[in-house]
Each structure stands twice: as C-alpha cells, then as structure tokens.
C-alpha positions in Angstrom: 85.8 23.9 -10.8 85.1 20.4 -11.3 88.3 18.5 -11.3 89.4 17.1 -14.5 89.2 12.8 -14.7 92.4 11.2 -14.7 92.1 8.5 -18.2 93.7 4.6 -18.1 93.9 3.4 -21.1 93.2 -1.1 -21.2 94.8 -2.7 -24.2 92.5 -5.2 -25.1 94.6 -6.2 -28.5 94.0 -10.7 -28.6 97.5 -10.9 -26.7 95.7 -8.6 -24.2 92.1 -10.5 -25.1 94.1 -13.4 -23.6 96.2 -12.3 -21.2 92.6 -11.0 -18.8 92.3 -7.9 -19.9 88.5 -7.7 -19.7 89.3 -9.4 -16.0 91.5 -7.0 -15.2 88.5 -3.5 -16.3 86.3 -5.7 -14.7 88.2 -5.4 -11.1 89.4 -1.9 -11.9 86.0 -0.5 -12.9 84.8 -2.3 -9.4 86.9 -0.8 -7.2 87.4 2.6 -9.0 83.8 3.7 -8.7 83.1 3.2 -5.5 84.1 5.6 -3.0 87.0 7.9 -2.4 87.1 7.1 -6.5 84.4 7.5 -7.9 83.2 9.9 -10.8 88.1 10.4 -11.1 88.6 8.2 -13.5 87.9 7.0 -17.7 88.8 3.9 -18.3 88.9 4.2 -22.4 89.4 0.4 -23.8 92.2 0.8 -26.8 93.2 -1.1 -30.2 96.5 -3.0 -30.0 99.3 -1.3 -27.8 102.7 -3.5 -29.7 103.5 -4.4 -26.7 102.6 -8.4 -26.5 105.3 -9.9 -24.8 104.1 -7.3 -21.5 100.2 -8.5 -21.4 97.9 -7.2 -20.5 99.2 -3.6 -20.9 97.2 -0.9 -19.3 98.5 3.2 -19.2 97.3 6.1 -16.9 98.6 9.1 -17.6 101.9 8.8 -18.4 102.7 5.3 -16.8 102.6 2.3 -18.3 102.1 -1.1 -16.9 102.8 -4.2 -18.4 101.1 -7.5 -16.9 98.9 -5.4 -14.9 96.7 -6.4 -12.3 94.5 -4.3 -10.6 96.5 -4.2 -7.4 99.2 -2.9 -8.7 97.4 0.0 -10.5 95.2 1.0 -7.2 98.7 0.2 -5.2 99.8 3.1 -7.8 96.6 6.0 -7.6 96.8 5.5 -4.1 100.9 6.6 -3.7 99.5 9.2 -6.8 
C-alpha cells in the first residue's frame, strides 16, 4: 500500500511574496525532491492565509510556520 503524501501549504499572498515565498518554495522543492523525501510531500501554493505580519507562512499537515525558512521546516520534517 502506498503511503499518503504529506501536504505542505505555502502562502503566496502579497506579503508572503515580498518575504520570499517563491525562494522558500524553490528551496524546499529542491531538498524534498531528493532521497529520502522524494514522493512523500505535495506542495500547494495558497492565496493569503491572513497571517501577513508573520510572512512567509507555511503549513505542514497541522503545524504552522511563521517567518518560515527551509532550514526550520526541514528540521521539523526530520524530527516528525
């Protein structure tokens, strides 16, 4: 049985764009499309999540990341 992929939501509202959501998306995709992560995650770009002062905002399953960085998110993924 194939394991379901974890969802990663990346806010791409205007403040998150200014705060680097495109670079965040690119950096995460580069890391998570390699072993041992390959195929385990699905990226979904969203419109504003209404947390603009905390941009960029990202959600993995039910965990919110304010002022998200690839390093923090990868650390969380590795610990999960």
